PLY file of the C-alpha trace (Angstrom):
ply
format ascii 1.0
element vertex 95
property float x
property float y
property float z
element edge 94
property int vertex1
property int vertex2
end_header
0.09 0.08 -0.15
3.02 2.47 0.78
4.43 1.72 -1.97
1.55 2.50 -4.52
0.80 5.44 -2.57
4.37 6.38 -3.38
4.53 5.71 -6.84
6.75 7.83 -9.00
8.48 8.79 -6.26
10.11 5.52 -4.61
12.36 4.00 -7.14
10.96 0.76 -8.21
13.65 -1.14 -6.89
13.27 0.19 -3.40
9.42 -0.28 -3.57
9.96 -4.00 -4.49
12.19 -4.84 -1.32
10.97 -7.39 0.69
13.76 -7.38 3.18
14.12 -4.79 6.40
16.97 -3.74 7.53
18.36 -4.01 11.69
18.89 -0.97 13.55
19.46 -2.71 16.64
23.74 -1.63 16.23
22.24 1.88 16.31
19.99 1.84 19.26
22.71 -0.16 21.78
25.05 2.65 20.68
22.44 5.45 21.24
22.14 4.10 24.94
25.43 3.71 25.41
25.95 7.35 24.14
22.97 8.87 26.19
23.10 6.52 29.40
23.67 9.29 31.89
20.33 11.47 30.71
18.48 8.18 30.11
19.32 7.19 33.63
17.61 10.13 35.10
14.62 9.41 33.11
14.45 5.87 35.03
13.82 7.93 38.27
11.14 10.00 36.82
7.19 10.41 36.60
6.75 6.71 35.57
8.78 5.32 38.44
7.08 7.66 40.86
3.64 6.30 39.80
4.79 2.45 40.21
4.80 2.18 36.47
8.31 0.94 36.35
10.64 -1.24 38.35
13.44 1.19 38.68
15.87 -1.52 39.34
15.34 -4.05 36.78
14.64 -1.25 34.09
18.55 0.01 35.02
19.65 -3.49 34.58
18.03 -3.83 31.46
19.17 -0.68 30.14
22.64 -1.44 30.91
22.35 -4.81 29.52
21.17 -3.56 26.20
23.98 -0.63 26.09
26.49 -3.60 26.41
25.07 -5.43 23.73
23.31 -8.12 25.11
20.56 -8.68 22.41
17.01 -8.00 23.97
13.79 -6.56 22.48
14.14 -3.13 22.78
10.41 -1.79 22.39
9.05 -2.17 25.59
12.40 0.02 27.14
11.83 2.62 24.08
8.33 3.01 25.03
8.87 3.93 28.60
11.73 5.96 28.15
9.63 7.53 25.54
6.81 8.17 27.74
9.07 9.67 30.66
10.20 11.85 27.80
7.23 13.11 26.84
5.73 13.57 30.55
9.23 15.34 31.19
8.65 17.88 28.25
4.98 18.13 29.30
5.71 18.92 33.00
8.58 21.40 31.69
6.54 23.35 29.40
2.73 22.70 29.28
0.55 23.05 26.20
-0.81 26.64 25.87
-4.93 27.05 27.38
0 1
1 2
2 3
3 4
4 5
5 6
6 7
7 8
8 9
9 10
10 11
11 12
12 13
13 14
14 15
15 16
16 17
17 18
18 19
19 20
20 21
21 22
22 23
23 24
24 25
25 26
26 27
27 28
28 29
29 30
30 31
31 32
32 33
33 34
34 35
35 36
36 37
37 38
38 39
39 40
40 41
41 42
42 43
43 44
44 45
45 46
46 47
47 48
48 49
49 50
50 51
51 52
52 53
53 54
54 55
55 56
56 57
57 58
58 59
59 60
60 61
61 62
62 63
63 64
64 65
65 66
66 67
67 68
68 69
69 70
70 71
71 72
72 73
73 74
74 75
75 76
76 77
77 78
78 79
79 80
80 81
81 82
82 83
83 84
84 85
85 86
86 87
87 88
88 89
89 90
90 91
91 92
92 93
93 94
């Protein structure tokens, strides 16, 4: 469907491709590079509300940063939610 929607814009060779690339190495490198900031997020509002177990979450982050293969989706969702809460509390939307 996306290929049809992008017809004329997307090269046909790309539209016909059926393989997907892996960006896990980029995720792991990003975790390592941003660990101090990410560790701050683990002690935020989600932890205060009891929605994450901080010690287990930090252990998982450290393992991922070390390159231990694991699913990163849940970790990214939690970090994204915490980043959104932090940004919203810092500058709430205008009323």
